[in-house]
C-alpha positions in Angstrom: -34.6 9.7 -127.5 -33.4 8.3 -130.9 -35.5 8.6 -134.1 -36.0 4.9 -133.9 -37.5 5.2 -130.5 -39.6 8.1 -131.5 -40.9 6.0 -134.5 -41.7 3.1 -132.1 -43.7 5.4 -129.8 -45.6 6.8 -132.7 -46.5 3.4 -134.0 -47.6 2.2 -130.5 -49.6 5.4 -130.0 -51.3 5.0 -133.3 -52.2 1.4 -132.5 -53.6 2.6 -129.1 -55.8 5.2 -130.8 -57.0 2.6 -133.3 -57.8 0.3 -130.4 -60.0 2.9 -128.8 -62.0 3.3 -132.0 -62.3 -0.4 -132.4 -64.0 -0.7 -129.0 -67.1 0.9 -130.5 -67.4 -0.8 -133.9 -70.2 -3.3 -134.7 -70.3 -6.7 -136.3 -71.3 -5.0 -139.6 -68.0 -3.0 -139.5 -66.0 -6.2 -139.0 -67.8 -8.0 -141.8 -67.3 -5.1 -144.2 -63.6 -5.0 -143.4 -63.0 -8.7 -143.8 -65.0 -8.9 -147.0 -62.9 -6.0 -148.5 -59.6 -7.6 -147.3 -60.5 -10.9 -149.0 -61.4 -9.1 -152.2 -58.3 -6.9 -152.4 -55.9 -9.7 -151.7 -57.6 -11.9 -154.2 -57.3 -9.2 -156.8 -53.6 -8.6 -155.9 -52.7 -12.3 -156.2 -50.4 -12.0 -159.2 -48.3 -9.2 -157.5 -48.3 -11.2 -154.2 -47.1 -14.4 -155.8 -44.3 -12.5 -157.8 -43.2 -11.0 -154.5 -43.2 -14.5 -152.9 -41.2 -15.9 -155.8 -38.5 -13.2 -155.2 -38.4 -14.0 -151.5 -38.1 -17.7 -152.1 -35.3 -17.2 -154.7 -33.4 -15.1 -152.2 -34.0 -17.5 -149.4 -32.8 -20.5 -151.5 -29.4 -18.7 -151.8 -29.4 -18.3 -148.0 -30.1 -21.9 -147.4 -27.3 -23.0 -149.7 -25.0 -20.6 -147.9 -26.0 -22.1 -144.6 -27.6 -18.8 -143.4 -31.2 -20.0 -143.4 -32.7 -23.3 -142.2 -34.5 -25.6 -144.5 -37.6 -25.5 -142.3 -37.8 -21.8 -142.5 -37.5 -22.0 -146.3 -40.4 -24.4 -146.4 -42.7 -22.0 -144.7 -42.1 -19.2 -147.1 -44.2 -20.6 -149.9 -47.6 -18.8 -150.0 -48.9 -20.5 -153.2 -48.8 -24.2 -152.3 -49.8 -27.0 -154.8 -52.0 -25.5 -157.5 -52.6 -22.4 -155.4 -54.1 -24.4 -152.6 -52.3 -22.5 -149.9 -53.3 -19.1 -151.2 -56.9 -20.3 -151.5 -56.8 -21.6 -147.9 -55.5 -18.3 -146.7 -58.5 -16.5 -148.3 -60.9 -19.1 -147.0 -59.5 -18.5 -143.5 -60.7 -14.9 -143.7 -64.2 -16.1 -144.6 -64.1 -18.7 -141.8 -63.2 -15.9 -139.3 -66.0 -13.7 -140.6 -68.5 -16.4 -140.1 -67.7 -17.0 -136.5 -69.9 -15.4 -133.8 -68.7 -12.0 -132.7 -66.9 -12.5 -129.4 -67.2 -8.9 -128.2 -70.0 -8.4 -125.6 -70.6 -12.1 -124.8 -71.6 -12.6 -121.2 -69.9 -15.5 -119.4 -71.3 -14.7 -115.9 -74.3 -12.7 -114.5 -75.2 -12.3 -111.0 -78.0 -10.5 -109.1 -76.1 -9.1 -106.1 -79.4 -7.5 -104.9 -82.5 -6.3 -106.4 -81.6 -3.5 -108.7 -77.9 -4.4 -108.5 -76.8 -6.7 -111.4 -73.2 -7.8 -112.2 -72.1 -9.0 -115.6 -68.7 -10.4 -116.8 -68.4 -9.3 -120.4 -65.9 -10.2 -123.1 -63.9 -7.3 -124.4 -60.8 -7.0 -126.7 -57.4 -7.2 -125.1 -56.4 -3.9 -126.9 -53.1 -3.7 -128.7 -51.2 -6.8 -129.9 -47.6 -7.0 -131.1 -47.1 -10.1 -133.1 -43.6 -11.2 -134.2 -43.3 -14.1 -136.5 -40.8 -15.9 -138.8 -41.4 -16.9 -142.4 -45.0 -17.8 -143.2 -46.0 -14.5 -144.7 -49.7 -15.5 -144.8 -49.6 -14.9 -141.1 -50.3 -11.2 -141.9 -53.7 -12.1 -143.3 -54.6 -14.7 -140.7 -53.8 -12.4 -137.7 -55.2 -9.3 -139.2 -58.6 -11.1 -139.7 -58.6 -12.4 -136.2 -57.6 -8.9 -134.8 -60.4 -7.1 -136.7 -63.0 -9.7 -135.7 -62.0 -9.5 -132.1 -61.7 -5.7 -132.1 -58.0 -5.6 -131.4 -55.4 -3.4 -133.0 -52.2 -5.2 -134.2 -48.7 -4.3 -135.0 -47.0 -7.0 -137.1 -43.3 -7.9 -137.5 -42.3 -10.7 -139.8 -38.8 -12.1 -140.7 -36.7 -10.4 -143.4 -36.8 -13.6 -145.4 -40.4 -12.7 -146.3 -40.2 -9.0 -146.7 -41.4 -8.7 -150.3 -44.4 -11.0 -149.7 -45.4 -9.3 -146.5 -45.2 -5.9 -148.1 -47.4 -7.0 -151.0 -50.0 -8.5 -148.7 -50.0 -5.5 -146.4 -50.4 -3.1 -149.3 -53.5 -4.9 -150.3 -54.8 -5.2 -146.8 -54.2 -1.6 -146.0 -55.9 -0.5 -149.3 -58.9 -2.6 -148.3 -59.3 -0.9 -145.0 -58.9 2.6 -146.6 -61.6 1.8 -149.1 -64.4 1.2 -146.6 -67.3 3.6 -146.7 -67.5 6.2 -143.9 -70.5 4.6 -142.2 -68.5 1.3 -141.9 -65.0 2.6 -141.6 -62.4 1.3 -139.1 -59.0 3.0 -138.6 -56.4 1.9 -141.1 -53.9 1.9 -138.3 -55.8 -1.0 -136.7 -53.2 -3.0 -138.6 -49.6 -1.9 -139.0 -46.5 -3.5 -140.3 -42.9 -2.9 -139.1 -39.8 -4.2 -140.7 -36.6 -3.5 -138.7 -35.1 -5.3 -135.7 -34.5 -1.9 -134.1 -38.2 -1.1 -134.2 -39.0 -4.4 -132.4 -36.5 -3.7 -129.6 -38.1 -0.3 -129.1 -41.7 -1.6 -129.3 -40.9 -4.1 -126.6 -40.5 -1.2 -124.3 -43.9 0.3 -125.0 -45.9 -1.4 -122.2 -47.8 1.8 -121.8 -49.5 1.3 -125.2 -49.1 -2.4 -126.1 -51.1 -4.9 -124.1 -49.8 -8.3 -125.3 -46.8 -9.7 -127.4 -47.3 -12.8 -129.4 -44.2 -14.4 -130.8 -44.5 -17.1 -133.4 -41.3 -18.9 -134.5 -38.3 -20.7 -133.0 -37.7 -21.3 -129.4 -34.8 -18.9 -129.4 -37.1 -16.1 -130.8 -39.7 -16.7 -128.1 -37.2 -16.8 -125.3 -35.6 -13.6 -126.6 -39.0 -11.9 -126.5 -39.8 -13.2 -123.0 -36.5 -11.9 -121.7 -36.7 -8.5 -123.4 -40.0 -7.0 -122.4 -42.4 -6.2 -119.4 -45.4 -6.7 -121.7 -47.2 -10.1 -121.1 -46.1 -12.6 -123.7 -48.3 -15.3 -125.1 -46.5 -18.1 -127.0 -44.6 -21.3 -126.8 -40.9 -21.8 -126.9 -40.8 -25.2 -128.5 -43.1 -27.7 -130.1 -41.6 -30.9 -128.6 -44.6 -33.1 -129.3 -44.5 -36.9 -128.6 -46.7 -39.8 -129.7 -46.8 -42.8 -127.3 -47.6 -46.2 -128.7 -49.1 -48.2 -125.8 -49.0 -52.0 -125.3 -52.6 -52.1 -126.4 -52.2 -49.9 -129.6 -54.0 -51.1 -132.7 -51.4 -51.9 -135.4 -54.0 -50.9 -138.0 -54.1 -47.4 -136.6 -50.7 -46.7 -135.3 -48.6 -46.6 -138.4 -50.9 -44.0 -140.1 -51.0 -41.9 -136.9 -47.3 -41.8 -136.4 -46.5 -41.2 -140.0 -49.0 -38.3 -140.2 -47.9 -36.8 -137.0 -44.3 -36.7 -138.2 -44.4 -36.2 -141.9 -47.7 -34.3 -142.8 -45.7 -31.0 -142.3 -42.5 -31.7 -140.5 -41.6 -28.0 -140.1 -44.8 -27.3 -138.0 -44.7 -26.9 -134.2 -47.3 -29.6 -133.9 -45.4 -32.3 -135.8 -44.2 -35.1 -133.5 -40.6 -35.1 -132.7 -40.4 -38.2 -130.4 -41.9 -41.7 -130.7 -42.3 -43.4 -127.3 -43.2 -47.1 -127.6 -44.1 -49.7 -125.0 -41.5 -52.5 -124.5 -44.2 -55.1 -125.1 -44.9 -54.0 -128.6 -41.4 -53.0 -129.9 -41.0 -56.3 -131.8 -44.6 -56.4 -133.2 -45.3 -52.7 -133.9 -42.0 -50.8 -134.3 -40.9 -52.4 -137.6 -44.2 -51.5 -139.3 -44.0 -47.9 -137.9 -40.4 -47.6 -139.0 -41.1 -48.8 -142.5 -43.9 -46.3 -142.9 -41.6 -43.4 -141.7 -38.6 -44.7 -143.8 -40.9 -44.6 -146.9 -41.3 -40.8 -146.2 -37.6 -40.3 -145.8 -37.5 -40.0 -142.0 -34.3 -40.5 -140.2 -34.6 -42.3 -136.8 -32.5 -41.5 -133.7 -33.0 -44.7 -131.7 -32.2 -45.4 -128.0 -30.3 -48.6 -127.1 -33.4 -50.7 -126.8 -35.0 -49.8 -130.1 -31.8 -49.6 -132.2 -31.3 -53.3 -132.6 -34.9 -53.6 -134.0 -34.5 -50.7 -136.4 -31.0 -51.1 -137.8 -31.7 -53.7 -140.4 -35.0 -52.4 -141.7 -33.6 -50.5 -144.7 -33.9 -47.0 -143.4 -31.5 -44.5 -141.9 -31.0 -45.1 -138.2 -28.4 -43.7 -135.9 -28.0 -44.1 -132.1 -29.7 -41.5 -130.1 -28.0 -39.1 -127.7 -29.6 -37.4 -124.8 -30.1 -34.1 -126.6 -32.3 -35.8 -129.2 -35.1 -36.0 -126.8 -34.9 -32.3 -126.1 -34.6 -31.3 -129.7 -37.4 -29.8 -131.9 -36.1 -31.2 -135.3 -38.7 -29.5 -137.5 -37.5 -31.9 -140.2 -37.8 -35.5 -141.3 -36.0 -36.7 -138.1 -37.5 -38.4 -135.1 -36.2 -39.7 -131.8 -37.4 -43.1 -130.6 -37.4 -44.4 -127.1 -38.7 -47.6 -125.5 -40.7 -47.2 -122.2 -42.0 -49.8 -119.7 -45.4 -48.3 -119.0 -47.9 -45.5 -119.6 -46.5 -43.8 -116.4 -43.0 -44.1 -117.8 -44.2 -42.3 -121.0 -45.8 -39.6 -118.8 -42.6 -39.2 -116.8 -40.7 -38.8 -120.0 -43.0 -36.1 -121.3 -42.8 -34.3 -118.0 -39.0 -34.2 -118.2 -38.6 -33.4 -121.9 -41.9 -32.1 -123.3 -42.8 -28.4 -124.0 -46.5 -28.6 -122.9 -47.6 -28.3 -126.5 -49.4 -31.5 -127.8 -49.0 -35.1 -126.8 -50.8 -38.2 -128.1 -51.4 -41.8 -126.9 -52.2 -44.6 -129.3 -54.1 -47.4 -127.5 -57.4 -49.4 -127.3 -57.3 -49.3 -123.5 -59.7 -46.5 -122.4 -58.2 -46.4 -118.9 -54.7 -46.0 -120.1 -55.8 -43.2 -122.4 -57.8 -41.3 -119.7 -54.7 -41.7 -117.3 -52.4 -40.2 -120.0 -54.7 -37.4 -121.0 -55.4 -36.5 -117.5 -51.8 -36.6 -116.1 -49.8 -35.2 -119.0 -49.2 -31.5 -118.7 -49.8 -30.0 -122.1 -52.1 -27.7 -123.9 -53.4 -30.6 -126.0 -53.7 -34.3 -125.1 -55.0 -36.7 -127.8 -56.2 -40.3 -127.9 -55.7 -42.0 -131.3 -55.4 -38.8 -133.2 -52.6 -37.1 -135.0 -50.7 -34.3 -133.2 -51.2 -32.3 -136.4 -54.8 -31.6 -135.4 -53.4 -29.0 -133.0 -54.4 -26.1 -135.2 -56.8 -23.2 -134.9 -58.3 -23.9 -138.4 -58.7 -27.5 -137.6 -60.3 -26.7 -134.3 -62.9 -24.5 -136.0 -61.4 -21.2 -134.9 -61.1 -20.0 -138.6 -57.5 -19.3 -138.1 -55.1 -19.0 -135.1 -53.0 -16.2 -133.7 -50.5 -18.8 -132.5 -50.2 -21.7 -130.1 -49.8 -21.0 -126.4 -48.3 -23.3 -123.7 -48.9 -20.7 -121.0 -50.8 -21.5 -117.8 -52.8 -18.2 -117.9 -55.4 -16.5 -120.0 -55.2 -18.7 -123.2 -53.8 -22.1 -124.0 -53.3 -24.2 -127.1 -54.3 -22.9 -130.6 -55.4 -19.3 -129.8 -58.4 -18.1 -131.9 -60.8 -15.3 -131.2 -61.6 -16.4 -127.6 -57.9 -16.1 -126.7 -57.9 -12.5 -128.0 -60.5 -11.5 -125.6 -60.3 -10.5 -121.9 -63.3 -9.5 -119.8 -64.5 -6.7 -117.7 -67.1 -6.6 -114.9 -70.1 -4.4 -115.5 -72.1 -3.5 -112.5 -75.6 -1.9 -112.9 -77.0 -0.2 -109.7 -79.6 2.2 -108.5 -77.6 4.2 -105.9 -76.6 1.3 -103.6 -73.6 1.8 -101.2 -71.6 -0.9 -99.6 -72.2 0.4 -96.0 -75.7 -0.8 -95.9 -74.7 -4.5 -96.4 -73.3 -6.6 -93.6 -73.7 -9.8 -91.5 -75.9 -8.4 -88.7 -79.7 -9.2 -88.4 -80.6 -5.7 -89.4 -78.2 -5.4 -92.2 -79.1 -5.8 -95.9 -78.0 -9.2 -97.3 -76.6 -9.9 -100.7 -78.8 -12.2 -102.9 -75.9 -13.5 -105.1 -78.6 -15.1 -107.5 -77.4 -16.3 -110.9 -79.1 -14.5 -113.8 -79.8 -17.1 -116.6 -77.4 -16.4 -119.5 -80.1 -17.3 -122.0 -82.1 -14.3 -120.9 -79.3 -11.8 -121.7 -77.6 -13.6 -124.6 -77.1 -10.5 -126.7 -77.5 -7.8 -124.1 -74.0 -6.3 -124.9 -73.5 -7.4 -128.5 -73.3 -4.5 -130.9 
């Protein structure tokens, strides 16, 4: 076994040991840790921003050399306008802290027989390995969610953000190590790794790591899915569409499409495809296009929409088939004319990534049909696809967005970081005394009102 493999085993073992300790901590421990994290990161702001400036300067050279995408570069900035992004990151820690503690919550309770009670209780997943690109603030968001949910986490970010991540992790680790003994949690509850070799080795540690959560490009997610036996929670692409129905309100549609595409084009919840009903191509598409052109969007138009768009003063090119399977993550959008809401649904089934899809219409029946039949983690009616976000959903922050069909789907907050166990409380009962005969004992299977046991297992 190589030194790299030994290091990976040690990291995974340390996370598992931390996870065991986290099973027994209380809400007070979690609040103390999150409060200290917020305090220490705020005090280290100058050092963190200096580190981020260095990362962005290095990344800018990589973009000019064609070695780094412009969309990844945009995600590196941790300060934002007038420090808004940094402040939002800190606010996210407070938001997570203010949420109800998910550990110990009961989702089902059944009296199997007198003196034999069964409870389904929320517990942490255990050890998470989170791999992400750019967005160094992810370290803070995910660490807060991990601590609040009682999970240990191993973090691996992209090399393009190494200085920022190191500065953030230094402050975060110091915060955990500063906790008083009576409220301490293991510092190894959060660990940061930096090399690709460590990730390759950690992906083999299914004995110690319970779930892998990749955040980044489709190629990253597919690589992770193909490289591990550990369950993977994530999405390969964010191919979101916005469908303009024949009964779309022109006063709503322009702002909805423009926001979905341009609010933050590099995000996985930005709209990549505009589907528009053939009956409103002439009436609605010019106004939509002008709104997009004003924001610098380039349109890749199919054969039916191209004649309407080509003379409106913006950049339009003829679409090719691959455009409708492309996550642009930039100011580029594919446009396709459809004949009905069913045609739009069929297109999404063939080309979508099960992330977030929106219909713009005043017809409630069409909206319900679309939202029911579309296979996606999020289906929206008259709302921007950009709402697909843990913070906007009230989760405080999100660990990522899942397009999986098991465990968790959509923006994953605290609830998605929990699993459950069944706890059975008996008084010496054995299965042999129960049966279907007249003289056999029968199960009661009576529901126990959850209101009566709301905090039974909450620490």
